[in-house]
Steps between C-alpha positions, in 0.01 A plus 500: 500500500561269216860486583438408853267212390746373262778494758282322762404242244855457400608450880224245544617301186867512612405387848308195369811381338675431829435212733256554777779424759745765359526806722466818288593823684389862458544672165491838338418669169724798428283781348447881467227517778539790744495277801492135620189306426411149588407268228398222743613390844852401381581721201541873447530772226834677595568844336826523319603810687484317829782248399 
C-alpha cells in the first residue's frame, strides 16, 4: 500500500511540472502484479509477464 501511495504522489508531482495546456497521454507502471490494475483513469499497473 505504501508503494502505491508513493507512486501516486510522484505522478502528481511530475504532472504539476508540465504546463496546463500540454496534453499528457495514458501511462503504465511495469510491475509484478498478477493482472492489470488501474492507478487512475489514465494510468495502469501492467504485469511484466504481459509485455
